[in-house]
Legacy VTK file of the C-alpha trace (Angstrom):
# vtk DataFile Version 3.0
C-alpha trace
ASCII
DATASET POLYDATA
POINTS 364 float
17.649 -3.024 57.958
20.380 -2.779 55.375
19.301 -6.155 53.941
15.720 -4.945 53.507
16.930 -1.864 51.673
19.005 -3.994 49.319
15.990 -6.227 48.734
13.515 -3.538 47.701
16.136 -1.590 45.720
17.126 -4.784 43.889
13.483 -5.542 43.097
13.039 -2.107 41.512
16.270 -2.416 39.509
15.436 -5.912 38.234
11.895 -4.803 37.385
13.147 -1.859 35.346
15.599 -4.141 33.537
12.805 -6.599 32.675
10.569 -3.827 31.335
13.435 -2.491 29.204
14.271 -6.008 27.985
10.627 -6.549 27.004
10.651 -3.376 24.929
13.956 -4.306 23.279
12.664 -7.809 22.460
9.399 -6.536 20.977
10.684 -3.516 19.067
14.275 -4.437 18.185
15.019 -8.158 18.471
11.789 -9.349 16.817
11.805 -7.066 13.745
15.573 -7.250 13.246
16.360 -10.874 14.072
13.109 -12.884 14.118
10.790 -11.234 11.572
13.194 -11.501 8.651
14.507 -14.111 6.214
16.509 -16.661 8.265
20.117 -17.233 7.238
19.511 -21.018 7.174
16.576 -20.855 4.731
16.570 -23.881 2.433
13.016 -24.441 1.188
12.011 -27.113 -1.317
8.623 -27.163 -3.036
7.191 -29.544 -5.648
4.575 -28.827 -8.307
2.631 -31.062 -10.663
0.407 -30.451 -13.653
0.084 -30.882 -17.397
1.703 -29.575 -20.550
-1.438 -29.164 -22.615
0.972 -28.353 -25.456
4.738 -28.932 -25.505
7.025 -28.211 -28.446
9.870 -30.666 -29.069
12.783 -28.454 -30.285
14.626 -31.384 -31.855
11.613 -32.377 -33.953
11.224 -28.750 -35.070
14.879 -28.562 -36.095
14.363 -31.702 -38.190
11.296 -30.177 -39.862
8.915 -32.756 -38.402
6.056 -30.456 -37.353
3.646 -33.349 -36.850
5.837 -34.895 -34.151
6.982 -31.547 -32.744
3.770 -30.623 -30.924
2.994 -33.010 -28.070
-0.272 -32.935 -26.153
-1.206 -33.584 -22.506
2.250 -34.430 -21.199
2.660 -34.842 -17.388
4.561 -31.903 -15.897
6.642 -31.639 -12.729
8.594 -28.748 -11.239
11.035 -28.982 -8.359
11.962 -25.631 -6.804
14.502 -24.861 -4.099
14.953 -21.407 -2.542
18.118 -21.166 -0.462
19.989 -18.429 1.385
23.570 -18.867 0.204
25.158 -16.041 2.219
24.165 -13.091 4.373
25.674 -9.680 5.006
23.798 -7.901 7.785
20.268 -7.240 6.564
21.045 -8.483 3.033
20.863 -12.089 1.832
22.197 -13.801 -1.276
19.273 -16.021 -2.297
19.246 -18.658 -5.028
16.082 -19.808 -6.794
16.709 -23.129 -8.571
14.018 -24.862 -10.645
13.994 -28.147 -12.536
11.116 -28.795 -14.939
10.287 -32.293 -16.147
8.022 -33.652 -18.887
6.916 -37.262 -18.418
9.970 -37.888 -16.250
12.504 -36.214 -18.562
14.203 -32.979 -17.513
13.542 -30.305 -20.128
14.644 -27.148 -18.315
16.945 -26.206 -15.434
17.297 -22.623 -14.237
18.997 -20.889 -11.327
18.598 -17.212 -10.513
20.399 -15.390 -7.709
19.212 -12.238 -5.975
20.527 -9.872 -3.310
17.482 -9.313 -1.118
16.581 -7.200 1.868
15.848 -9.786 4.567
12.731 -7.973 5.786
11.034 -6.631 2.645
12.344 -9.483 0.406
12.812 -6.925 -2.344
16.187 -6.365 -4.043
18.694 -4.729 -1.704
20.173 -1.354 -2.611
23.664 -2.532 -1.644
25.341 -5.922 -1.445
28.887 -7.364 -1.418
30.609 -6.861 -4.765
31.572 -10.547 -4.880
27.931 -11.598 -5.216
26.756 -12.354 -8.747
23.073 -11.424 -8.808
20.276 -10.384 -11.134
19.337 -6.716 -11.183
15.724 -7.510 -10.317
12.816 -5.383 -9.166
9.924 -6.190 -6.835
9.188 -9.542 -5.189
11.248 -12.462 -6.458
11.077 -15.565 -4.243
8.274 -14.892 -1.722
6.263 -12.298 0.183
7.571 -10.236 3.101
6.617 -10.959 6.701
3.374 -9.133 7.534
2.147 -9.161 3.919
-0.362 -6.442 3.153
-3.639 -6.216 1.281
-2.124 -4.294 -1.605
-0.753 -4.644 -5.110
2.925 -5.549 -5.117
5.393 -5.479 -7.993
6.508 -8.960 -9.018
9.571 -10.053 -10.982
9.357 -12.446 -13.977
12.882 -13.872 -14.403
12.261 -15.478 -17.792
11.449 -12.098 -19.356
13.431 -9.867 -16.945
10.288 -7.778 -16.551
7.911 -6.751 -13.789
4.215 -7.432 -13.391
1.547 -6.327 -10.904
0.779 -8.800 -8.113
-2.695 -7.788 -6.997
-4.361 -8.638 -3.704
-7.707 -10.277 -4.457
-9.305 -11.439 -1.193
-8.794 -13.389 2.029
-9.944 -16.963 2.509
-9.326 -20.086 4.551
-6.944 -22.315 2.635
-5.345 -25.542 3.886
-6.490 -24.675 7.402
-4.951 -21.195 7.506
-6.219 -17.704 6.779
-4.538 -16.747 3.514
-4.291 -13.639 1.375
-4.953 -14.458 -2.270
-2.934 -12.612 -4.922
-3.445 -12.695 -8.683
-0.858 -12.225 -11.431
-1.673 -11.559 -15.067
1.540 -11.054 -17.006
1.056 -9.948 -20.621
3.167 -11.540 -23.386
6.774 -10.337 -23.176
9.994 -11.405 -24.923
11.909 -14.181 -23.188
15.426 -12.907 -22.479
16.885 -15.432 -20.031
19.704 -17.422 -21.638
18.937 -20.550 -19.576
15.388 -20.698 -20.933
16.445 -19.902 -24.495
19.356 -22.374 -24.575
17.445 -25.517 -25.720
15.226 -23.639 -28.193
16.079 -23.151 -31.892
17.604 -19.719 -32.508
16.696 -19.778 -36.189
14.653 -21.886 -38.615
14.995 -22.360 -42.396
12.739 -20.469 -44.761
11.379 -23.726 -46.164
10.108 -24.784 -42.729
8.498 -21.412 -42.044
6.737 -21.523 -45.408
5.316 -24.862 -44.305
4.247 -23.280 -41.018
2.562 -20.482 -42.941
0.563 -23.085 -44.860
-0.160 -25.701 -42.191
0.593 -24.075 -38.830
-1.946 -22.880 -36.232
-1.843 -19.267 -37.448
-4.763 -16.947 -37.941
-5.518 -16.043 -41.582
-4.174 -12.512 -40.967
-0.947 -13.867 -39.427
-0.446 -16.225 -42.374
-0.709 -13.329 -44.801
1.712 -11.241 -42.725
4.241 -14.080 -42.497
4.049 -14.872 -46.223
4.712 -11.225 -47.061
7.483 -10.877 -44.461
9.487 -14.058 -45.146
11.354 -12.801 -48.250
12.789 -9.933 -46.171
14.081 -12.039 -43.268
16.954 -13.972 -44.796
17.611 -17.689 -44.473
17.578 -19.082 -41.823
15.097 -16.791 -40.065
15.876 -15.625 -36.506
13.258 -16.880 -34.036
12.103 -15.051 -30.898
10.041 -16.295 -27.981
7.454 -14.747 -25.683
5.928 -15.753 -22.368
2.684 -14.860 -20.625
1.089 -16.223 -17.461
-1.870 -16.156 -15.106
-1.069 -17.194 -11.543
-2.763 -17.410 -8.145
-0.831 -17.394 -4.865
-2.129 -18.162 -1.374
0.035 -16.386 1.208
-0.028 -16.671 5.011
0.200 -12.936 5.796
1.935 -12.946 9.185
4.948 -14.897 7.905
4.772 -14.228 4.156
4.970 -17.976 3.468
3.399 -19.030 0.158
1.244 -21.991 1.158
-0.109 -22.803 -2.302
0.304 -21.837 -5.969
-1.700 -22.374 -9.131
0.024 -21.295 -12.347
-0.888 -21.128 -16.029
1.954 -20.335 -18.426
2.203 -19.988 -22.187
5.295 -19.574 -24.341
5.267 -19.022 -28.083
7.806 -18.981 -30.919
7.598 -16.308 -33.594
9.368 -13.773 -35.729
9.906 -10.066 -35.213
9.042 -7.653 -37.957
12.297 -5.764 -38.652
10.228 -2.748 -39.655
8.703 -2.486 -36.198
5.495 -4.348 -36.900
3.747 -6.738 -34.550
5.358 -9.976 -33.376
4.030 -12.850 -35.498
3.350 -15.931 -33.380
4.225 -19.127 -35.253
3.959 -22.050 -32.850
3.131 -22.627 -29.194
6.202 -23.761 -27.265
4.514 -24.396 -23.929
0.931 -24.243 -22.715
1.072 -25.501 -19.149
-0.911 -25.483 -15.925
0.431 -26.729 -12.602
-0.048 -26.365 -8.878
1.753 -27.132 -5.638
1.552 -30.791 -4.600
-0.456 -31.688 -1.457
2.769 -32.684 0.305
4.324 -29.298 -0.428
1.179 -27.512 0.714
1.412 -29.295 4.060
5.129 -28.487 4.324
4.355 -24.823 3.649
1.580 -24.827 6.273
4.043 -26.287 8.784
6.596 -23.581 7.952
3.959 -20.866 8.326
2.762 -22.198 11.678
6.340 -22.483 12.950
7.108 -18.935 11.841
3.937 -17.564 13.433
4.800 -19.190 16.751
8.291 -17.667 16.721
6.985 -14.196 15.866
4.277 -14.465 18.537
6.735 -15.764 21.143
9.336 -13.032 20.666
7.015 -10.290 19.476
4.274 -10.499 22.103
4.369 -13.412 24.582
7.852 -12.935 26.050
7.667 -9.107 26.044
4.251 -9.218 27.736
5.459 -11.639 30.414
8.672 -9.675 30.945
6.867 -6.351 31.171
4.233 -7.752 33.561
6.865 -9.302 35.841
8.911 -6.102 35.686
5.934 -3.977 36.726
5.173 -6.364 39.616
8.778 -6.178 40.842
8.890 -2.386 40.618
5.627 -2.047 42.541
6.759 -4.625 45.102
10.073 -2.816 45.522
8.329 0.522 46.051
5.899 -0.941 48.599
8.687 -2.752 50.450
10.670 0.467 50.546
7.783 2.389 52.055
7.131 -0.298 54.655
10.812 -0.405 55.563
10.870 3.360 56.108
7.790 3.182 58.356
9.368 0.453 60.463
12.532 2.462 60.961
10.550 5.553 61.914
8.473 3.658 64.485
11.421 2.114 66.309
12.157 3.550 69.855
14.709 6.357 69.762
14.248 6.788 66.020
12.468 10.110 65.383
9.667 10.425 62.838
10.315 12.419 59.779
9.431 16.088 60.197
9.808 16.097 64.068
13.054 17.229 65.782
14.665 14.768 68.213
14.932 17.388 71.040
12.104 19.928 70.701
12.820 23.444 72.174
11.398 24.283 75.598
8.133 26.158 75.745
8.862 29.879 76.070
6.260 30.237 78.836
8.124 27.767 81.067
11.481 29.340 80.821
LINES 1 365
364 0 1 2 3 4 5 6 7 8 9 10 11 12 13 14 15 16 17 18 19 20 21 22 23 24 25 26 27 28 29 30 31 32 33 34 35 36 37 38 39 40 41 42 43 44 45 46 47 48 49 50 51 52 53 54 55 56 57 58 59 60 61 62 63 64 65 66 67 68 69 70 71 72 73 74 75 76 77 78 79 80 81 82 83 84 85 86 87 88 89 90 91 92 93 94 95 96 97 98 99 100 101 102 103 104 105 106 107 108 109 110 111 112 113 114 115 116 117 118 119 120 121 122 123 124 125 126 127 128 129 130 131 132 133 134 135 136 137 138 139 140 141 142 143 144 145 146 147 148 149 150 151 152 153 154 155 156 157 158 159 160 161 162 163 164 165 166 167 168 169 170 171 172 173 174 175 176 177 178 179 180 181 182 183 184 185 186 187 188 189 190 191 192 193 194 195 196 197 198 199 200 201 202 203 204 205 206 207 208 209 210 211 212 213 214 215 216 217 218 219 220 221 222 223 224 225 226 227 228 229 230 231 232 233 234 235 236 237 238 239 240 241 242 243 244 245 246 247 248 249 250 251 252 253 254 255 256 257 258 259 260 261 262 263 264 265 266 267 268 269 270 271 272 273 274 275 276 277 278 279 280 281 282 283 284 285 286 287 288 289 290 291 292 293 294 295 296 297 298 299 300 301 302 303 304 305 306 307 308 309 310 311 312 313 314 315 316 317 318 319 320 321 322 323 324 325 326 327 328 329 330 331 332 333 334 335 336 337 338 339 340 341 342 343 344 345 346 347 348 349 350 351 352 353 354 355 356 357 358 359 360 361 362 363
């Protein structure tokens, strides 16, 4: 009898433990350890496209405007996003990009961010030893369980933010994707890595030539001609960037499965009296998209992430809870049956009836 009692009590205890474990897995383990940026993230993506216009800085510096502007140059971008370190729910993430023109590297940049591993937005606190950009909004990707909303996006070249607007849902590369659109207005380029290969100043003689022969509007030519005598020699040059981008995002994992980008950079001069920026020459007019191989790699990553989230977020908790409920019910039923057996044994009184009932008063 003692063994039966241990059996049904053990079944109830194990069942309760399984139900509790299912709840912990679904509501604690999954959001805190599965549905967040993994500490071994090391994602490489490739892009290809065309520089419709590309300015050769060396030719500009030599005053050779004819050779400076190149047309229809093949473009490649190699991007690697890597988690360098983690500290609890915060990750040190690097975003390294190498841009090539017809096989020649023309730009290399690396930006580091301290990100919340769930929202993927900049973390409020991080180790003081980390050297990171004081960014705002989304930087390297979308959060897990992306929403149909407008996010704030970070443009590292200009150290500025831009709206990232949800457009619609569609099937893309075999997955349901949320489509987001970015339209970033022209803004001054501030990143030193981007500015490093570009001329910081140009001689007055060259800018006078630009005013005569460059691709300026008649109004801009008049403004530049009037402004040049006030700017000194050489004239400081500034640069702006604008872009129009489309992102396809698998919403459950936040994985970007495809990208199509259009980016323009321009060289110009600032009016010291606060007037409008005068655009002199296009530096870059480029369009590019993720390569088919990278799209397939992203789809694989999204599918793998979805399976992990489903396994720990629903499948295992559901199985654990179901088995736990079965064990609890079985334990309760076994307990009741065991009590009935003990009550029905000879010499074992039933509950509620005394073992030696008092004599009837009439027979005394």
